[in-house]
C-alpha positions as CSV (number, residue, x, y, z in Angstrom):
1,M,-13.7,9.6,-26.7
2,N,-12.6,11.8,-23.8
3,E,-16.1,11.6,-22.3
4,T,-16.0,7.8,-22.6
5,L,-12.6,7.7,-20.9
6,T,-13.9,9.9,-18.1
7,E,-17.0,7.7,-17.7
8,Y,-15.0,4.5,-17.6
9,P,-11.6,5.3,-16.0
10,R,-8.9,2.7,-16.2
11,P,-6.9,1.7,-13.1
12,V,-4.2,4.3,-12.4
13,P,-0.8,2.5,-12.4
14,R,1.2,2.6,-9.2
15,D,4.8,3.7,-9.3
16,Y,6.2,0.2,-8.7
17,Q,4.0,-1.3,-11.4
18,V,5.4,1.2,-13.9
19,E,9.0,0.4,-12.7
20,A,8.3,-3.4,-13.0
21,R,6.8,-3.0,-16.5
22,D,9.7,-0.9,-17.8
23,A,12.3,-3.1,-16.2
24,F,10.9,-6.2,-17.9
25,L,10.6,-4.5,-21.3
26,S,14.1,-3.2,-21.2
27,G,15.7,-6.4,-19.8
28,Q,16.3,-10.0,-20.7
29,P,13.8,-11.8,-22.9
30,A,12.8,-14.3,-20.1
31,A,12.5,-12.6,-16.7
32,I,10.6,-12.8,-13.4
33,V,8.7,-10.0,-11.8
34,Q,8.2,-10.6,-8.1
35,L,5.4,-8.6,-6.5
36,A,4.0,-9.5,-3.1
37,T,0.5,-10.7,-2.9
38,G,-1.9,-7.8,-3.1
39,L,0.3,-5.6,-5.2
40,G,-1.5,-6.2,-8.5
41,K,0.6,-8.7,-10.5
42,T,-2.2,-9.1,-13.1
43,I,-2.6,-5.4,-13.6
44,T,1.2,-5.2,-14.1
45,A,0.9,-8.0,-16.8
46,G,-1.8,-6.0,-18.5
47,M,0.5,-2.9,-18.6
48,V,3.1,-5.1,-20.3
49,F,0.5,-6.4,-22.8
50,E,-0.5,-2.8,-23.7
51,K,3.2,-2.0,-24.7
52,M,3.7,-5.2,-26.7
53,N,3.1,-5.0,-30.4
54,G,2.1,-8.6,-30.9
55,R,-0.2,-11.2,-29.3
56,C,0.1,-12.2,-25.7
57,L,-0.8,-15.4,-23.8
58,F,-1.5,-15.4,-20.1
59,L,-1.4,-18.9,-18.4
60,A,-2.7,-19.7,-14.9
61,H,-3.2,-23.1,-13.2
62,T,-6.7,-22.7,-11.6
63,D,-10.1,-21.6,-12.7
64,E,-10.3,-18.7,-10.3
65,L,-6.9,-17.3,-11.4
66,V,-8.1,-17.5,-15.1
67,R,-11.3,-15.5,-14.1
68,Q,-9.3,-13.1,-12.0
69,A,-7.0,-12.4,-14.9
70,C,-9.9,-11.8,-17.2
71,R,-11.5,-9.4,-14.8
72,A,-8.3,-7.4,-14.5
73,M,-7.9,-7.2,-18.3
74,L,-11.4,-5.9,-18.7
75,R,-10.8,-3.2,-16.1
76,M,-7.8,-2.1,-18.2
77,G,-9.8,-2.0,-21.5
78,I,-8.4,-5.3,-22.8
79,W,-11.1,-7.9,-23.7
80,P,-9.4,-11.3,-23.6
81,N,-10.2,-14.5,-25.4
82,V,-10.2,-17.6,-23.3
83,E,-9.2,-21.2,-23.6
84,K,-10.6,-23.3,-20.8
85,A,-11.8,-26.9,-21.0
86,D,-15.2,-27.2,-22.8
87,E,-16.3,-23.8,-21.5
88,Y,-14.2,-21.7,-23.8
89,T,-12.4,-22.6,-27.1
90,G,-10.7,-19.3,-27.9
91,G,-13.8,-17.0,-27.9
92,P,-14.2,-13.7,-25.9
93,Y,-14.6,-14.0,-22.1
94,L,-18.2,-13.7,-20.9
95,P,-18.4,-12.1,-17.4
96,T,-21.0,-13.3,-15.0
97,A,-23.8,-11.0,-13.8
98,R,-21.9,-10.4,-10.6
99,E,-18.7,-9.6,-12.4
100,R,-20.5,-7.2,-14.8
101,Q,-22.1,-5.4,-11.8
102,R,-18.7,-4.9,-10.1
103,L,-16.7,-4.0,-13.3
104,F,-19.2,-1.7,-15.0
105,P,-22.2,-1.0,-12.7
106,D,-24.2,1.0,-15.2
107,R,-23.4,-0.4,-18.6
108,Y,-20.6,-1.7,-20.7
109,P,-18.3,0.9,-22.4
110,P,-18.5,1.1,-26.2
111,N,-16.6,-1.5,-28.2
112,D,-13.8,0.9,-29.2
113,W,-12.9,1.4,-25.5
114,F,-11.6,-2.2,-25.5
115,T,-8.6,-3.8,-27.3
116,W,-9.7,-7.0,-29.0
117,N,-8.0,-10.2,-30.0
118,K,-4.6,-9.3,-28.5
119,V,-4.6,-11.4,-25.3
120,V,-5.6,-15.0,-24.7
121,V,-6.1,-16.2,-21.1
122,S,-6.0,-19.9,-20.5
123,S,-5.5,-22.6,-17.9
124,M,-2.3,-24.4,-18.4
125,Q,-4.0,-27.7,-18.3
126,T,-6.3,-26.8,-21.2
127,F,-3.6,-25.0,-23.3
128,A,-1.3,-28.0,-23.1
129,G,-3.6,-29.8,-25.5
130,R,-4.2,-26.8,-27.7
131,V,-0.7,-25.5,-28.4
132,E,-0.8,-26.7,-32.0
133,K,-3.9,-24.7,-32.7
134,Y,-1.7,-21.5,-32.5
135,R,1.0,-22.5,-35.0
136,G,-0.4,-20.2,-37.6
137,K,-1.0,-17.3,-35.2
138,P,2.0,-17.4,-32.9
139,F,2.4,-15.4,-29.7
140,D,5.0,-12.8,-29.0
141,L,4.8,-12.9,-25.2
142,L,4.0,-15.8,-22.8
143,C,3.1,-14.7,-19.3
144,I,3.0,-17.4,-16.6
145,D,1.1,-16.6,-13.4
146,E,2.4,-18.1,-10.1
147,A,5.7,-18.6,-11.9
148,H,7.2,-20.6,-9.0
149,R,5.2,-23.5,-10.5
150,S,6.9,-23.2,-13.8
151,P,9.5,-26.0,-13.3
152,C,6.7,-28.5,-13.9
153,R,6.7,-30.4,-17.2
154,T,3.5,-29.0,-18.5
155,Y,4.7,-25.4,-18.5
156,R,8.1,-26.4,-20.0
157,N,6.3,-28.2,-22.9
158,I,4.0,-25.3,-23.6
159,H,6.9,-22.9,-23.7
160,A,9.0,-25.2,-26.0
161,G,6.0,-25.6,-28.4
162,L,5.3,-21.8,-28.6
163,R,9.0,-21.1,-29.1
164,S,9.1,-23.5,-32.0
165,F,6.4,-21.2,-33.6
166,N,8.2,-18.0,-32.7
167,P,11.9,-18.2,-31.6
168,A,11.7,-14.6,-30.5
169,L,9.0,-15.3,-28.0
170,R,9.4,-13.4,-24.7
171,L,8.7,-14.9,-21.3
172,L,7.3,-13.1,-18.3
173,G,7.0,-14.8,-15.0
174,L,4.8,-13.4,-12.2
175,T,5.0,-14.5,-8.6
176,A,4.9,-13.3,-5.1
177,T,6.9,-16.3,-3.8
178,P,9.9,-17.2,-6.1
179,Y,11.1,-20.0,-3.9
180,R,10.2,-23.6,-3.6
181,A,10.5,-26.0,-0.6
182,D,12.0,-28.6,-3.0
183,K,14.8,-26.1,-3.9
184,Q,14.1,-26.5,-7.6
185,S,15.5,-23.6,-9.6
186,L,13.5,-21.3,-11.8
187,G,16.6,-20.6,-13.9
188,G,15.8,-23.3,-16.4
189,M,13.2,-21.0,-18.0
190,F,14.1,-17.5,-16.7
191,D,17.2,-15.5,-17.2
192,E,16.9,-12.9,-14.4
193,F,14.7,-11.1,-11.9
194,A,13.6,-8.0,-13.7
195,Y,12.0,-6.5,-10.6
196,R,11.3,-7.4,-7.0
197,K,9.0,-5.9,-4.3
198,T,8.6,-8.1,-1.2
199,I,6.1,-8.0,1.6
200,V,8.6,-6.0,3.8
201,D,9.1,-3.5,1.0
202,A,5.4,-3.1,0.3
203,I,4.5,-2.6,4.0
204,A,7.3,0.0,4.4
205,D,6.0,1.9,1.3
206,G,2.4,1.8,2.5
207,Y,1.0,-0.5,-0.2
208,L,0.2,-3.4,2.2
209,V,-1.0,-3.2,5.8
210,D,1.4,-4.1,8.6
211,I,1.4,-7.3,10.6
212,R,0.5,-7.9,14.2
213,S,1.1,-11.5,15.2
214,K,0.1,-13.6,18.2
215,A,1.2,-17.1,19.1
216,A,-1.1,-20.0,20.1
217,E,-0.3,-23.6,21.0
218,L,-1.5,-26.3,18.6
219,R,-2.3,-29.6,20.4
220,A,-1.8,-31.8,17.4
221,D,0.1,-35.1,17.5
222,A,3.3,-34.0,15.7
223,T,4.8,-37.4,16.0
224,K,2.5,-38.4,13.0
225,W,4.0,-35.7,10.8
226,T,6.1,-36.9,7.8
227,V,7.9,-35.0,5.1
228,G,7.3,-35.8,1.4
229,G,6.7,-34.3,-2.0
230,T,3.7,-31.9,-2.1
231,Q,2.5,-29.3,-4.7
232,H,4.6,-26.8,-2.8
233,G,7.8,-28.9,-2.9
234,R,9.0,-31.0,0.1
235,D,6.9,-30.2,3.1
236,I,4.9,-31.9,5.8
237,T,2.4,-34.0,4.0
238,T,-1.2,-33.1,4.1
239,Q,-2.2,-36.7,4.9
240,S,0.0,-36.8,8.0
241,L,-1.3,-33.5,9.1
242,R,-4.9,-34.7,8.7
243,E,-4.2,-37.7,10.9
244,S,-2.7,-35.5,13.6
245,F,-5.7,-33.3,13.8
246,D,-8.1,-36.1,14.7
247,S,-8.7,-35.3,18.4
248,A,-11.3,-33.1,20.0
249,E,-8.5,-31.5,22.1
250,C,-6.7,-30.4,18.9
251,I,-9.9,-28.8,17.4
252,E,-10.6,-27.0,20.7
253,S,-7.0,-25.7,20.8
254,I,-7.6,-24.1,17.4
255,A,-11.1,-22.7,18.0
256,H,-10.5,-21.1,21.4
257,P,-7.6,-18.7,20.4
258,I,-9.7,-17.6,17.3
259,V,-12.6,-16.6,19.6
260,E,-10.4,-15.2,22.4
261,Q,-7.7,-13.4,20.4
262,G,-9.4,-12.8,17.0
263,E,-10.8,-9.4,18.1
264,G,-14.0,-10.1,16.2
265,R,-12.3,-9.5,12.9
266,K,-13.3,-10.8,9.4
267,G,-10.8,-13.5,8.7
268,I,-9.6,-16.7,7.0
269,V,-8.7,-19.9,8.9
270,F,-6.2,-22.2,7.2
271,L,-6.3,-25.9,8.0
272,P,-4.8,-29.1,6.4
273,G,-7.9,-31.2,5.8
274,R,-11.7,-31.3,5.1
275,E,-12.5,-33.0,8.4
276,A,-10.6,-30.5,10.4
277,C,-12.3,-27.6,8.5
278,E,-15.8,-28.9,9.3
279,A,-14.9,-29.7,12.9
280,V,-13.4,-26.2,13.6
281,T,-16.3,-24.5,11.9
282,S,-18.7,-26.4,14.2
283,A,-16.7,-25.4,17.3
284,L,-16.7,-21.8,16.2
285,N,-20.4,-21.7,15.5
286,A,-21.1,-23.4,18.9
287,V,-19.7,-20.3,20.5
288,D,-20.9,-17.7,18.0
289,P,-23.7,-19.1,15.9
290,G,-23.5,-18.3,12.2
291,S,-20.1,-16.7,12.4
292,A,-18.2,-19.3,10.3
293,T,-18.5,-21.5,7.3
294,F,-16.1,-23.9,5.6
295,I,-14.8,-24.4,2.1
296,H,-12.8,-27.2,0.5
297,G,-12.3,-29.1,-2.7
298,G,-15.0,-31.6,-1.8
299,I,-17.7,-28.9,-2.3
300,P,-19.1,-28.5,-5.8
301,T,-17.7,-25.6,-7.8
302,K,-20.9,-23.6,-8.0
303,T,-21.4,-23.9,-4.2
304,R,-17.9,-22.8,-3.6
305,K,-18.4,-19.7,-5.7
306,R,-21.6,-18.9,-3.7
307,I,-19.7,-19.4,-0.4
308,V,-17.0,-17.0,-1.6
309,A,-19.6,-14.4,-2.7
310,D,-21.3,-14.6,0.6
311,F,-18.0,-14.1,2.4
312,E,-17.2,-11.1,0.2
313,D,-20.6,-9.7,1.2
314,S,-19.8,-10.4,4.9
315,K,-22.8,-12.7,5.4
316,F,-20.4,-14.5,7.8
317,R,-17.2,-13.4,9.5
318,L,-14.9,-16.4,9.3
319,L,-14.0,-18.6,6.3
320,V,-12.4,-21.9,7.3
321,G,-10.6,-23.6,4.4
322,C,-8.0,-26.1,3.3
323,M,-6.0,-24.7,0.4
324,I,-8.9,-23.2,-1.5
325,P,-8.3,-19.6,-0.3
326,T,-4.5,-19.5,-1.0
327,E,-3.7,-18.4,-4.6
328,G,-6.0,-15.9,-6.4
329,F,-8.3,-15.4,-3.5
330,D,-9.0,-11.7,-3.2
331,V,-11.2,-10.3,-0.4
332,P,-9.6,-7.0,0.6
333,D,-11.4,-6.4,3.9
334,V,-9.9,-9.6,5.5
335,S,-7.9,-8.5,8.5
336,L,-7.4,-11.8,10.4
337,V,-5.4,-14.7,9.1
338,V,-5.2,-17.9,11.3
339,M,-2.3,-20.1,10.4
340,A,-3.5,-23.5,11.7
341,R,-2.0,-25.3,8.7
342,P,1.6,-26.1,9.8
343,T,4.2,-25.7,7.0
344,G,7.9,-25.5,6.4
345,S,7.3,-23.9,3.0
346,R,7.8,-20.2,3.1
347,G,6.1,-19.9,-0.3
348,L,2.9,-21.5,1.0
349,Y,3.0,-19.5,4.2
350,E,3.3,-16.2,2.3
351,Q,0.5,-17.2,0.0
352,M,-1.7,-17.7,3.0
353,L,-0.5,-14.6,4.8
354,G,-1.1,-12.5,1.7
355,R,-4.9,-13.0,1.9
356,G,-5.0,-10.5,4.8
357,L,-2.4,-7.9,3.8
358,R,-4.3,-6.0,1.1
359,S,-4.5,-2.3,2.0
360,P,-7.8,-0.4,1.8
361,A,-7.5,0.8,-1.8
362,A,-9.8,3.8,-1.2
363,A,-7.6,5.1,1.6
364,I,-4.2,5.0,-0.3
365,E,-5.1,5.6,-4.0
366,G,-3.8,9.0,-5.2
367,V,-1.5,9.4,-2.1
368,P,1.9,10.1,-3.5
369,T,4.2,9.5,-0.5
370,A,4.9,6.4,1.6
371,G,4.4,8.4,4.8
372,G,1.0,9.7,3.6
373,R,-0.1,6.2,2.7
374,L,1.0,4.8,6.1
375,D,-1.0,7.6,7.8
376,A,-4.0,6.8,5.7
377,I,-3.8,3.1,6.5
378,A,-3.5,3.9,10.2
379,R,-6.7,6.0,10.1
380,S,-8.6,3.4,8.0
381,A,-10.9,0.6,9.0
382,K,-8.1,-1.8,8.5
383,P,-4.9,-0.4,10.1
384,D,-3.2,-3.8,10.3
385,C,-3.6,-7.6,9.8
386,L,-3.8,-9.8,12.9
387,V,-2.0,-13.1,12.4
388,I,-2.5,-16.0,14.8
389,D,0.5,-18.3,14.4
390,F,0.0,-21.8,15.7
391,T,3.1,-23.6,17.0
392,C,3.6,-27.1,18.1
393,G,6.2,-27.2,20.9
394,H,7.1,-30.9,20.5
395,S,7.5,-30.8,16.7
396,K,10.8,-31.7,15.3
397,F,10.1,-29.6,12.2
398,K,10.9,-25.9,11.8
399,L,7.6,-24.2,11.0
400,V,7.5,-21.0,9.1
401,N,5.9,-18.0,11.0
402,S,5.3,-14.3,10.4
403,V,8.7,-13.4,11.9
404,D,10.4,-15.4,9.2
405,V,8.6,-13.3,6.6
406,L,9.5,-10.0,8.1
407,L,13.1,-10.8,8.9
408,V,15.3,-9.4,6.2
409,D,18.7,-10.2,7.8
410,A,20.4,-13.3,6.5
411,D,22.6,-13.7,9.6
412,A,21.5,-17.0,11.1
413,K,22.6,-16.2,14.7
414,R,20.7,-12.9,14.7
415,S,17.6,-14.5,13.1
416,A,17.6,-17.3,15.7
417,Y,17.8,-14.7,18.5
418,V,15.0,-12.6,17.1
419,Q,12.8,-15.7,16.7
420,K,13.4,-16.7,20.3
421,V,12.4,-13.3,21.5
422,V,9.6,-12.3,19.2
423,A,7.8,-15.5,18.0
424,P,6.2,-16.4,21.4
425,A,4.1,-13.2,21.2
426,D,2.1,-12.1,24.2
427,A,-1.6,-11.9,23.4
428,A,-1.8,-8.6,25.3
429,D,1.0,-7.1,23.3
430,K,-0.6,-4.7,20.8
431,R,2.6,-3.7,19.0
432,K,3.3,-4.4,15.3
433,T,5.5,-7.4,14.8
434,R,8.0,-5.3,12.9
435,D,8.4,-3.1,15.9
436,R,9.1,-6.1,18.1
437,I,11.6,-7.4,15.6
438,E,13.5,-4.0,15.5
439,E,13.6,-4.0,19.3
440,A,14.9,-7.6,19.4
441,E,17.5,-6.7,16.8
442,A,18.6,-3.7,18.8
443,L,19.0,-5.9,21.9
444,F,21.0,-8.4,19.8
445,E,23.3,-5.7,18.5
446,L,23.9,-4.4,22.1
447,Q,24.8,-7.9,23.4
448,Q,27.1,-8.4,20.4
449,S,28.8,-5.1,21.1
450,L,29.3,-6.0,24.7
451,A,30.7,-9.4,23.7
452,D,33.1,-7.8,21.2
453,A,34.3,-5.4,23.9
454,G,35.0,-8.3,26.2
455,G,31.7,-8.3,28.0
456,P,30.5,-6.1,30.9
457,P,33.0,-5.4,33.8
458,P,33.4,-8.4,36.0
459,R,31.4,-8.4,39.2
460,Q,33.3,-7.7,42.4
461,N,32.1,-9.5,45.5
462,Y,32.8,-7.9,48.8
463,V,32.4,-9.4,52.3
464,L,31.1,-7.5,55.3
465,R,33.8,-7.4,58.0
466,D,34.4,-5.7,61.3
467,V,36.7,-2.7,61.4
468,D,38.3,-1.2,64.5
469,L,37.3,2.5,64.2
470,V,38.0,3.7,67.8
471,G,41.4,2.1,68.3
472,A,40.3,0.7,71.7
473,G,39.1,-2.7,70.7
474,G,35.5,-1.4,70.1
475,M,34.5,-3.2,66.9
476,V,31.8,-1.6,64.7
477,S,30.3,-3.3,61.6
478,T,30.6,-1.1,58.5
479,R,31.3,-1.3,54.8
480,A,34.3,0.0,52.9
481,A,33.8,2.8,50.4
482,G,33.3,2.4,46.6
483,P,31.5,-0.7,45.4
484,Q,31.1,-2.0,48.9
485,A,28.9,1.0,49.8
486,D,25.6,-0.6,48.5
487,R,24.9,-4.3,48.7
488,R,21.1,-3.9,48.5
489,K,19.2,-5.9,45.9
490,P,17.8,-3.9,42.9
491,T,14.4,-2.3,43.4
492,T,11.4,-3.3,41.3
493,K,11.7,0.1,39.5
494,Q,15.4,-0.5,38.8
495,L,14.6,-3.9,37.2
496,Q,11.9,-2.3,35.1
497,D,14.3,0.5,34.0
498,A,16.9,-2.1,33.2
499,H,14.4,-4.0,31.0
500,D,13.4,-0.7,29.3
501,V,17.0,0.0,28.3
502,L,17.6,-3.5,27.0
503,L,19.6,-5.0,29.8
504,D,19.5,-8.8,30.3
505,P,16.9,-9.5,33.1
506,E,18.8,-12.3,34.7
507,A,22.1,-10.4,34.8
508,S,20.2,-7.3,36.2
509,A,18.6,-9.3,39.0
510,A,22.0,-10.7,40.0
511,M,23.6,-7.2,40.4
512,T,23.5,-4.9,43.4
513,G,21.2,-1.9,43.3
514,G,24.0,0.6,43.0
515,A,25.8,-1.4,40.2
516,L,22.6,-1.9,38.3
517,Q,21.8,1.8,38.5
518,A,25.2,2.6,37.1
519,R,24.6,0.2,34.2
520,I,21.2,1.8,33.6
521,D,22.7,5.3,33.4
522,E,25.4,4.1,31.1
523,Q,22.8,2.4,28.8
524,R,20.6,5.5,28.7
525,D,23.5,7.4,27.0
526,R,23.6,4.7,24.3
527,V,20.1,3.6,23.5
528,C,16.6,5.2,23.7
529,G,14.9,2.3,25.5
530,R,11.8,0.3,24.7
531,K,9.1,2.9,25.7
532,A,11.0,5.7,24.0
533,F,11.5,3.6,20.9
534,R,7.7,3.1,20.5
535,F,7.0,6.8,21.3
536,L,9.4,7.9,18.5
537,K,8.3,5.3,16.0
538,D,4.7,6.5,16.5
539,L,5.9,10.0,15.5
540,G,7.5,8.7,12.4
541,V,11.1,8.8,13.7
542,D,13.6,5.9,13.4
543,P,15.6,6.2,16.7
544,K,18.2,3.8,15.4
545,A,18.9,5.8,12.2
546,Q,18.8,9.1,14.0
547,R,21.1,7.8,16.9
548,L,18.7,9.0,19.6
549,N,19.2,8.0,23.2
550,W,17.0,7.9,26.2
551,H,17.8,11.5,27.2
552,D,17.0,12.8,23.7
553,A,13.7,11.0,23.7
554,G,12.8,12.4,27.1
555,Y,13.6,15.9,25.9
556,L,11.3,15.5,22.9
557,R,8.5,14.1,25.0
558,R,8.8,17.1,27.5
559,L,8.9,19.5,24.5
560,M,5.7,18.1,23.1
561,R,4.0,18.1,26.5
562,V,5.0,21.7,27.4
563,Q,4.1,23.1,24.0
564,R,1.0,20.9,23.6
565,L,2.2,19.6,20.2
566,T,0.7,16.6,18.4
567,A,3.6,16.2,16.1
568,L,7.3,17.0,16.2
569,P,8.4,20.4,14.9
570,A,10.2,20.4,11.6
571,N,13.4,21.6,13.3
572,W,13.5,18.9,15.9
573,P,17.0,17.6,15.0
574,D,18.4,21.1,15.6
575,L,16.6,21.3,19.0
576,V,18.0,17.9,20.0
577,A,21.6,19.0,19.0
578,R,21.2,22.1,21.2
579,F,19.9,20.0,24.1
580,R,22.9,17.7,23.8
581,Q,25.3,20.7,23.9
582,K,23.7,22.0,27.1
583,R,23.6,18.6,28.7
584,V,27.3,17.6,28.2
585,P,28.7,20.4,30.5
586,Q,26.0,19.5,33.1
587,A,27.0,15.8,33.0
588,E,30.7,16.7,33.3
589,A,30.0,19.0,36.2
590,A,28.0,16.3,37.9
């Protein structure tokens, strides 16, 4: 058996998957596990199934999610039975030739490598009519995939029926997005969150790639947009979005940024309707023939599967879709996500965004630390995910964007400020969105500190006047000492330095050169500045946490240049402390 295990290794659980499994098994009987898209929710469910003594039911709401769950179970050594329309009536899952090739390239493992008749995977639509079939062989665990959909009547009826067979039935909900635009609560079925790992957490831990966002203007007629009930809760209706995308100008406003800002990456373009999908695809192929194809619900299932398989094999670079590539769509080398489907639903936005955040598994597997994984991702073929957020300036709706997803601060005033600064991303700015958010938050904190302290010192305006210096009526024009000594406008370099140390551009331009330089010098004692912030972050140092200022960063930069270092020495905090001790007497003497 050891040789068999070596020949057919099962997936190695990640630390958070073990934590999630243990938290659920030791917690309330009905609980949600939130794992961001790309973190292996189905594998986590399989780990729970392995620990359960009884039978388990896995419910999903789409054909692809059912197949995806079956593939994950097979990888783990669990051969599931399936209930799905006329195709399956409780018998073992039968992988396609493509699935067999990917799961077990040479041959199937022996039968005793698998666990049989323990797990049933089903679509919820099919199982709703087959609940009674399992009265005599009840389940001990019900697992609902995409549990944010659980408030619907079908799931509630299935749960009630299974509990009537086994009152001790446990309930596990899996979701990446446990919120709904219609504000319906999940508390009607679940008692608690057993475990949570968000997109922000996963990026920081090196399990998802970071986000780099750009903004583009969508020239749609937003006056046609209306809000109504959708499958994602209350949101801008798909019909009204389709009607607003009916102009050639709108289609061109989507296609051009993809070509100009997409960096030639493999990506997914999200749109609200079939007509828009086909029109944008035609526009993209007119510029780069054969680069794009479309997929939507009007295409036969077999054809859709072939299109997805061709996209996985990189036979074309861009997949243009309306809703099909949201939940359960898994193509890890996607590194471009185009958000041309306006939405006010954070859940829908995160589902779309998640298609591009999967990390290169080969680069991070077996790497035990977050820092090591982040370094491995940075050196990989997919160091980040580029997101093109389309905005509509004359829209009366608040559209969700990538900044909303990465903001973890609940303070409304801070969030609004960060959105204003970060969301209109410059196409030439190559920094990660999180770095720009941290910079904006630092500027917000500085402005709040100044406001709390009563604001900056009031400006003093001086007038040039004639002074009798010779006592004989000979009048000579001069300036008094102190603030009067310099009424020159700030130089271009001073304005650049002021911007670097987070001073307000308008206020800086209104100051005299001497006053602005004094403010710059004062700021350099308090903050590290934009350039230094990026320099230190690239070295793995958080300037905010370490309380490093502009002078500290300059010292570290000189140290690395003089000693020709590629990384900071381990004792850099001690070196900075000595530098500060030497600098204080010099500053006082000056």
